[in-house]
N, C-alpha and C positions, 0 to 999 in steps of 0.2 A: 677551823682557822683561828676562831676567837679564843679558844682554849690554849692553843700553842702560843698565841700572842701574849696571854695573860702569863703563862708559865715562864717564857723566855724574857719578856720585857718587864714584868712587874714582880712576880713571885722570886725568880732567881736573883735579880740584883738586890731585892729585899732580904733574902737568906745570906747572900755574900756580905751584906752590909751589917746584918743583925748577928752573924755567926763569925766572930774574929778568925777562927782556925782556918777558914778558906782564904785568909789574906796573909798568912805567915808561912815561914820556912819556904820549902820548894815552891809551894802553889803561887807564892809571891814573886818567883824569879822571873826573869826574861824568858828563859826556855819553856817554862810552863805557860806563860802567856801565848808564846808562839804555838805551842801544842794544842792549848785550849782554843784558840782562835781557828785553827784548822779543824780541829774535832768538831766544834760547833758548826762551822760551815758544811763540813762533810755530813754531819747529821742533818741539817736542815736541808740540803739540797737532796740527799738521799731519801729523806722521809718525803720530799715533793716530787719525787721521780714517778712517773705514771704507774709503774708496776708497783712499787711500795704504796702509793696512795690507794690504788685498787685493793691491794690486799688488806689495808687498814680498815677499808669501807666495809669489807665483807667479813672481817674477822675481828672482834673486839680485843681479844689478846695481842694481836699484831699492832693494833691501834695504841693500846695501852703501853705496850713495850716501846713504840715509837716516841710517845710523849714522855716516858720515863728517860729515854736516852736524850731527847731534847732539853729536859729539864736538868739532868746530871751535867750535860756539857755546857749549858748556860750557867750553871751555878759555878762550875769550874771556871769558865770564861770571865765571869763578873768578878769572882774572887781574886782572879789573877789581875784583872783591871785595876781593882781597888787596892790591890796589894802593891802596886808599883809606887815607890816612894822617891821623894825629893827630884833629882835630877834624871830618874829614868821614867818620869811620867810621860815622856814623848812617846815610850813604847805603848803605853796604854792608849794614847791619843791616835797612834797609828793602827792599832788593832780595832778600835771603835770605828775609824774611817773605813778600813777595808771591810769590816763586817757589815757596818751600816750601808755601804754601797752595793754590797752583794745581796743583802736582804733587799734592797730597792730594786735590783735588777730582777730578782725572783718574782717581786711584786708586779713590776711592769709587765713581765712576761704574763702573768695572770691577767692583767687588766687588758692588755693589747692583743693577746692571742686571737687570730682570726676564726679559731674553733675551740671547742670545748676539750681541754687537756685530761679532765678527769671525768669520764663518764660516771654519773651516779646512778646507783641502784634504782633510786626513785627521785624525781625531781622534787626539790623544795616546794611547799605549800604556796601556791600562787604565783609561782615564778619558774623561770628555766634554769637549767644547768649552767648556761652561759652567764646569765645574770649573778647567779650564785657565785661563779668562779672569779667574775670581775668584781663584785662586791668584796669578796675574801681579799683580793689583790689590792683593792682600795684601803680596806682596814690595815692591811699589812704595810702599804707604802705610807701611811699617815701615822700609825701608832708606833710601829717599830723604829723609825729614825728619830722620832721624838726622844725616845729614851736614850739613844746613843747621843743625839745633841745635847740633851740636858746633862748627861754624865760628862761629855767633853767640855761642857762650859765650866761645870763643877772642878773637874780635874785642872783644866787650864788656869781657873782662877787661883786655886791652891797653889799651883805650879808658879805663877808670876808672883804671888805674895811671898813664897819661900825665896825666889830668886831676888826679890827685892830686899828681902831681910837679909840675905847673904851678902849683899853687895857692902863694901866698906862705906863709911861716912865720907861725904864729899869733903875734900880739904879747902879751905878758903883760897880762893883764887887771888890774882894780882889786884883786883879792883876792890876787894873785900875790906869793909872797915873793921879795924880792931879797936877794942875799948881802949881808953888811955889818953 
C-alpha cells in the first residue's frame, strides 16, 4: 500500500509537474482529464479487487504490472489536472474531488471491513492480516486526500488570482472624490 501511495500521490504529481509534455496538447484537454480520471479510478479499484490483489501477492510480475498501470494512469491524471488553464480549472477541481472521494471510500472499506478482504500468504511480523489491512486503509485515508487537497488549494488560488486580474478596474462611484 505504501508503494502505491508513493507512486500515485507523490511521484506521479512530481513527474507531471516537472515534465511539461504531460500538460500540453490533448493531454491538457477536458476530454483527456475525463478519460484520465476514469482510467485512474478503474485501475485503482481493479488493483484492489480481491482477485487482483491475491494474484499480485502471489506473482511479482502481476504486482509490478499493476503498479506500472497505477503509475501511468496517475501521471496521466496529474498531467491533465495541471494542464487545465484559466477558466477551465473547475474541471481539475471536479476531478480532484471525485477521485479524492473514491480513494477515501476505498480506504474506509479497508479500515471498517468486519473481515480480512485480502488473505495474506503470511501474516506480517508481529501483527495480524486484519491489523495490516486497517493500517493500509488508514495510510490511504490520511495521505492520499492530502495530495488532492493541497492540489485543489493551489489550483483554486491560481484560479481566483486569474479571475481577479481579469476583472476590469472599478469605476469611481457617485460618492467618489475627484481631484480638482
